[in-house]
C-alpha positions, 0 to 999 in steps of 0.5 A: 671612765676609759674606753677604747677605739679599736680599728685599722689605722688608714691615715695620719694627717698633720693639721695646721689651723690658725685662730682668726682672732689671735693669728696664732697657729694651732697644730693637731693630728688627724687619724682616719680608722677603719672598723670592719664589722658585721650587722645583725643579718650578717652582712659586712658593715664598715665604719670609717671615723676621722678622729682628731687628736694632739699633734704628739700622736703624729710621730707616734703613729705615722709609722703604724698605718695599716696596723690595728690600734687601740686608742684609749679615751676618757669620757666626761659626763656633764649637763650638756651630755657625755664627751669622749676625749683622747687619753693621752696618759695611756699609750696607743696600742698597736695590736697584731690583729682585730681582737673584735673579729667578726670574720669568723661568723657566718651570715644566717641564710633567711628563707624567701619572704613570702606575701600573705 
């Protein structure tokens, strides 16, 4: 199954790590993505996630900071649970605006709570 992580791209950071056993250098990219939504009661709820992806994403996304992106994921179900991996076979979509825009919803005013 393919799913998408949608949010505003805040940061694109190249990462370099060294394997302690082999001294081999591994490169990757960390993406910091923010999703702006609301909770059940209409209060603002902001989620920020850091996603580790292949190093090839760095060149594709370094100029897209501040834009809304949709990153495709493939899910894999095993005996240990469900895992999600970025799907490099599909391009990262850059969207004009957030298709999951919750700003048009108004907070429902709840009456004052009284104790009995």
